[in-house]
C-alpha positions as CSV (number, residue, x, y, z in Angstrom):
1,M,0.0,0.0,0.0
2,A,1.4,3.4,-1.0
3,T,2.4,5.9,1.7
4,Q,2.9,9.6,1.8
5,K,6.6,9.0,1.5
6,D,6.0,7.2,-1.9
7,I,4.0,10.3,-3.1
8,A,6.8,12.6,-1.9
9,R,9.5,10.5,-3.6
10,E,7.6,10.4,-6.9
11,L,7.1,14.2,-7.0
12,G,10.5,15.1,-5.5
13,I,9.0,17.1,-2.6
14,S,8.9,16.8,1.2
15,V,6.6,14.5,3.1
16,S,5.3,17.5,5.1
17,V,4.0,19.1,1.9
18,V,2.2,15.9,1.0
19,S,0.8,15.7,4.5
20,R,-0.6,19.3,4.4
21,A,-2.2,18.7,1.0
22,L,-3.9,15.4,2.0
23,N,-5.0,16.6,5.5
24,P,-8.8,17.1,5.5
25,K,-8.4,19.7,8.3
26,P,-5.1,21.5,7.4
27,D,-3.7,24.3,9.5
28,K,-4.7,27.7,8.2
29,N,-1.0,28.6,7.9
30,A,0.0,25.4,6.1
31,F,-0.3,26.7,2.5
32,V,0.0,24.5,-0.5
33,S,-0.4,26.0,-4.0
34,P,-3.5,24.8,-6.0
35,E,-1.2,23.4,-8.7
36,M,0.9,21.4,-6.2
37,R,-2.2,20.1,-4.4
38,R,-3.6,18.9,-7.8
39,R,-0.3,17.1,-8.5
40,I,-0.3,15.5,-5.1
41,L,-3.9,14.3,-5.4
42,E,-3.3,12.9,-8.8
43,S,-0.2,11.0,-7.5
44,A,-2.2,9.7,-4.6
45,R,-4.9,8.4,-6.9
46,R,-2.3,6.9,-9.3
47,L,-0.5,5.1,-6.5
48,R,-3.8,4.1,-4.8
49,Y,-2.8,5.9,-1.6
50,R,-5.3,5.4,1.3
51,P,-5.0,7.4,4.5
52,N,-4.3,5.5,7.7
53,R,-7.1,6.7,9.9
54,V,-5.9,4.8,12.9
55,A,-2.4,6.4,12.8
56,Q,-3.9,9.8,12.2
57,S,-6.2,9.5,15.2
58,L,-3.5,8.2,17.4
59,R,-1.3,11.2,16.5
60,R,-4.1,13.4,17.7
61,G,-4.3,11.4,21.0
62,R,-7.6,9.6,20.3
63,A,-8.6,6.1,19.2
64,L,-10.8,6.3,16.1
65,V,-13.2,3.3,15.8
66,A,-16.7,3.2,14.2
67,G,-19.5,1.1,15.7
68,A,-22.5,-0.1,13.8
69,F,-25.7,-1.2,15.6
70,L,-27.8,-3.2,13.2
71,P,-31.1,-5.0,13.6
72,V,-31.2,-8.8,13.9
73,V,-32.8,-9.7,10.6
74,H,-32.0,-13.0,8.9
75,D,-32.0,-12.0,5.3
76,R,-29.8,-10.7,2.5
77,L,-30.5,-7.0,3.3
78,V,-28.4,-6.8,6.5
79,G,-25.6,-8.7,4.8
80,E,-25.6,-6.2,1.9
81,L,-25.6,-3.3,4.4
82,M,-22.6,-4.7,6.3
83,Q,-20.8,-5.2,3.0
84,G,-21.3,-1.6,1.9
85,I,-20.2,-0.3,5.3
86,S,-17.1,-2.6,5.3
87,E,-16.1,-1.6,1.7
88,V,-15.7,2.1,2.6
89,A,-14.2,1.3,6.0
90,V,-11.5,-0.8,4.4
91,Q,-10.8,1.9,1.8
92,E,-10.4,4.5,4.5
93,N,-8.5,2.2,6.9
94,L,-11.1,2.8,9.6
95,P,-11.8,-0.1,12.0
96,V,-15.5,-0.9,12.4
97,M,-17.2,-3.0,15.0
98,F,-20.6,-4.6,14.3
99,Y,-23.3,-5.2,17.0
100,F,-26.7,-6.7,16.5
101,G,-29.9,-6.2,18.5
102,H,-33.3,-4.7,18.9
103,G,-34.8,-2.2,21.3
104,E,-33.4,-0.3,24.2
105,S,-31.7,-3.3,25.9
106,G,-29.8,-4.1,22.7
107,F,-28.8,-0.5,22.2
108,E,-27.7,-0.2,25.9
109,D,-25.4,-3.2,25.5
110,F,-24.0,-1.7,22.3
111,W,-23.6,1.7,23.9
112,R,-21.6,0.3,26.8
113,K,-18.9,-0.8,24.3
114,A,-19.1,2.0,21.8
115,S,-19.0,4.8,24.4
116,E,-15.4,3.8,25.3
117,Y,-14.4,5.6,22.1
118,A,-15.3,9.2,23.0
119,H,-14.2,10.6,19.7
120,S,-15.3,7.9,17.4
121,G,-18.7,7.5,15.6
122,I,-21.6,5.2,15.4
123,I,-24.1,4.1,12.8
124,T,-27.4,2.8,14.2
125,H,-31.0,2.1,13.4
126,P,-33.1,4.7,15.3
127,T,-33.9,4.5,18.9
128,P,-35.4,6.9,21.5
129,M,-32.2,6.5,23.5
130,L,-30.3,8.8,21.0
131,D,-32.0,11.7,22.8
132,R,-30.8,10.7,26.2
133,E,-28.3,12.8,28.1
134,E,-25.4,10.4,27.7
135,L,-25.7,10.5,23.9
136,R,-26.0,14.2,23.9
137,T,-22.8,14.3,26.0
138,Y,-21.1,11.9,23.6
139,R,-21.9,14.2,20.7
140,R,-20.7,17.3,22.6
141,K,-17.3,15.5,23.2
142,G,-16.9,14.9,19.5
143,G,-18.7,11.6,18.9
144,K,-20.6,11.4,15.6
145,V,-23.9,9.7,15.0
146,I,-25.5,8.6,11.7
147,T,-28.9,6.9,11.8
148,I,-30.5,4.5,9.2
149,D,-33.8,6.2,8.3
150,P,-36.5,3.5,8.9
151,Y,-39.3,2.3,6.6
152,Y,-42.1,2.7,9.1
153,A,-41.7,6.4,10.1
154,D,-39.8,9.6,9.4
155,Y,-36.8,10.0,11.7
156,D,-35.9,13.5,12.6
157,L,-33.7,14.2,15.6
158,P,-32.1,17.7,15.5
159,G,-28.4,17.5,14.8
160,I,-28.4,13.9,13.7
161,T,-28.0,12.9,10.0
162,A,-30.4,10.2,8.8
163,I,-29.8,8.2,5.6
164,G,-32.2,5.6,4.3
165,I,-34.2,4.3,1.3
166,D,-36.9,6.5,-0.2
167,D,-39.8,4.1,0.6
168,R,-42.5,6.6,-0.5
169,A,-40.9,6.5,-4.0
170,G,-40.9,2.7,-3.8
171,G,-44.7,2.7,-3.1
172,R,-45.3,5.1,-5.9
173,M,-43.3,2.9,-8.3
174,A,-45.5,-0.1,-7.4
175,A,-48.8,1.9,-8.0
176,E,-47.5,3.2,-11.3
177,R,-46.5,-0.2,-12.5
178,L,-49.8,-1.7,-11.7
179,W,-51.6,1.2,-13.4
180,E,-49.5,0.7,-16.5
181,R,-50.5,-3.0,-16.5
182,G,-54.2,-2.1,-16.7
183,C,-55.2,-2.3,-13.0
184,R,-58.0,0.1,-11.9
185,R,-58.8,-1.6,-8.6
186,F,-56.2,-1.9,-5.9
187,V,-55.3,-3.6,-2.7
188,N,-52.6,-2.8,-0.1
189,C,-51.5,-5.7,2.1
190,G,-49.8,-5.1,5.4
191,D,-48.9,-1.7,6.6
192,S,-45.4,-0.3,6.0
193,R,-46.3,3.3,6.6
194,K,-44.1,5.2,4.2
195,R,-44.5,2.6,1.4
196,R,-48.2,2.7,1.7
197,E,-48.2,6.5,1.7
198,G,-46.3,6.6,-1.6
199,F,-48.7,4.0,-3.1
200,E,-51.7,6.0,-1.9
201,A,-50.4,9.3,-3.3
202,A,-49.9,7.8,-6.8
203,L,-53.4,6.4,-6.8
204,R,-54.9,9.6,-5.6
205,E,-53.4,11.4,-8.5
206,R,-55.2,8.9,-10.8
207,R,-58.5,9.3,-8.9
208,C,-58.3,5.8,-7.6
209,D,-58.8,4.3,-4.2
210,Y,-57.6,1.0,-2.6
211,V,-58.7,-1.5,-0.1
212,Q,-56.5,-2.2,2.9
213,I,-56.3,-5.9,3.9
214,E,-54.1,-8.4,5.6
215,P,-52.4,-10.9,3.3
216,E,-54.4,-13.8,4.6
217,N,-57.6,-12.1,3.4
218,I,-56.6,-11.8,-0.2
219,L,-59.1,-14.5,-1.4
220,E,-62.0,-12.5,0.2
221,A,-61.0,-9.5,-1.7
222,V,-60.7,-11.4,-5.0
223,S,-64.2,-12.9,-4.4
224,R,-65.7,-9.5,-3.7
225,L,-64.0,-7.6,-6.6
226,Q,-64.1,-10.4,-9.2
227,P,-61.0,-9.4,-11.2
228,T,-60.3,-10.7,-14.8
229,A,-57.3,-10.9,-17.0
230,A,-58.8,-7.9,-18.9
231,A,-59.4,-6.0,-15.7
232,P,-56.9,-7.3,-13.2
233,L,-56.7,-6.5,-9.5
234,G,-53.5,-4.7,-8.4
235,V,-52.0,-5.9,-5.1
236,F,-49.1,-4.1,-3.4
237,A,-47.5,-5.8,-0.4
238,G,-45.1,-3.7,1.6
239,M,-42.8,-6.6,2.2
240,D,-41.9,-9.7,0.1
241,Y,-43.0,-11.9,3.0
242,W,-46.5,-10.6,2.6
243,A,-46.4,-10.8,-1.2
244,L,-45.4,-14.5,-0.9
245,E,-48.3,-15.1,1.4
246,V,-50.7,-13.5,-1.1
247,C,-49.2,-15.6,-4.0
248,N,-49.4,-18.8,-2.1
249,R,-53.0,-18.3,-1.2
250,L,-53.9,-17.3,-4.8
251,Q,-52.1,-20.3,-6.3
252,A,-53.8,-22.7,-3.8
253,A,-57.2,-21.3,-4.9
254,G,-56.4,-21.8,-8.6
255,V,-55.8,-18.0,-9.3
256,T,-52.6,-17.4,-11.3
257,P,-50.6,-14.5,-9.9
258,G,-49.7,-12.2,-12.8
259,R,-53.0,-12.8,-14.7
260,E,-56.2,-11.9,-12.9
261,V,-54.3,-10.6,-9.9
262,L,-51.0,-8.7,-10.3
263,V,-48.7,-8.7,-7.2
264,I,-45.8,-6.5,-6.3
265,G,-43.7,-7.0,-3.2
266,Y,-40.9,-5.0,-1.5
267,D,-37.2,-6.0,-0.7
268,D,-36.2,-8.4,-3.5
269,L,-35.3,-11.0,-1.0
270,E,-33.2,-14.1,-1.8
271,L,-34.9,-16.6,-4.2
272,T,-37.9,-14.3,-5.1
273,E,-36.7,-14.6,-8.7
274,R,-36.7,-18.4,-8.5
275,L,-40.3,-19.0,-7.4
276,F,-42.8,-20.8,-9.5
277,Y,-44.2,-17.3,-10.2
278,P,-41.2,-15.0,-9.9
279,L,-42.1,-12.0,-7.9
280,T,-42.2,-8.4,-9.2
281,T,-40.8,-6.4,-6.3
282,I,-39.1,-3.1,-5.3
283,R,-35.4,-3.6,-4.6
284,Q,-33.7,-1.7,-1.8
285,P,-30.0,-1.0,-2.7
286,F,-28.7,-1.8,0.8
287,Q,-25.1,-2.2,-0.2
288,E,-25.1,1.3,-1.6
289,L,-26.9,2.5,1.6
290,G,-24.1,0.9,3.6
291,R,-21.5,2.8,1.5
292,Q,-23.3,6.1,2.0
293,L,-23.7,5.6,5.7
294,M,-20.0,5.0,6.2
295,T,-19.0,7.8,3.8
296,A,-21.2,10.2,5.7
297,L,-19.7,9.1,9.1
298,I,-16.2,9.6,7.8
299,A,-17.2,13.1,6.6
300,L,-18.5,13.9,10.0
301,L,-15.3,12.7,11.6
302,A,-13.5,15.1,9.4
303,E,-15.8,17.8,10.8
304,R,-17.7,18.3,7.5
305,E,-21.5,18.7,7.5
306,V,-23.7,16.0,6.0
307,A,-27.4,16.6,5.3
308,S,-30.0,13.8,5.6
309,F,-31.0,12.2,2.4
310,R,-32.7,9.0,0.9
311,I,-31.6,6.7,-1.8
312,A,-34.1,5.7,-4.6
313,P,-35.1,2.1,-4.8
314,Q,-35.5,0.1,-8.0
315,L,-38.5,-1.7,-9.6
316,V,-37.6,-5.3,-10.5
317,V,-40.2,-6.6,-13.1
318,R,-41.0,-10.3,-13.0
319,A,-43.9,-12.6,-13.7
320,T,-46.4,-11.5,-11.0
321,A,-46.7,-8.0,-12.5
């Protein structure tokens, strides 16, 4: 791995000049000309230089470690999230420690370990504990916090950046796809709040309404609404698990998903493309979310401001819609 000495040797300059140019928080009196800075940055990219965050933090008298508190969910999404976080952490030579749990007790266990690093940063799914005094003290001492904006509600705690998937956009994508396929009557299964709100908003623009049901009641809705291949019923399930329940019940009753009833799920979980009726779904780019979370945390550690934002999901078209 290239070092600042390698860059200095290639350009025939001192290591101190290279260090000043690459320092995200340079001393105001440490001047480097724009042309020299450009040459140093080009050399750093060419030699694949990566800053040693651990060494930098130790020179400042602090241990720099990131902690990530993630939900216990046994599917591909959390794995992709970890992969994205790890990719950026490796690129930046920043150690990251993963913890898994739910609720206040899980976060308290995580916090007992993470709080040892007073000048580090954490990535966490939201919890009311973030507004407790010890977390406010942690932030006042220099600790940084990034939250994963959840699908079930807007998360807005002053001073804390939230990054997540734009679930309202995902619900809108589902409604628009079903409309394009000729659906004029609609059902929403389950209740993922922001996804349902996006679905509802798109239908309202088209002067359509929908019926809210649980997945196990899909056959009652089909019996009442009498869909046909020419006038199919559009079903949006806010999670793939709910969509699979709908498809299983339809298939058992002799109704072909994707013909009289069009079904769209959410998450693009493992094997949904390999089902007897491959599932149309909304894919969440969790690996990219992980990258953005860690990139934002590193920016905060460098004392740069980061605004909250959401990443657009993607429609994956398969047999059921």
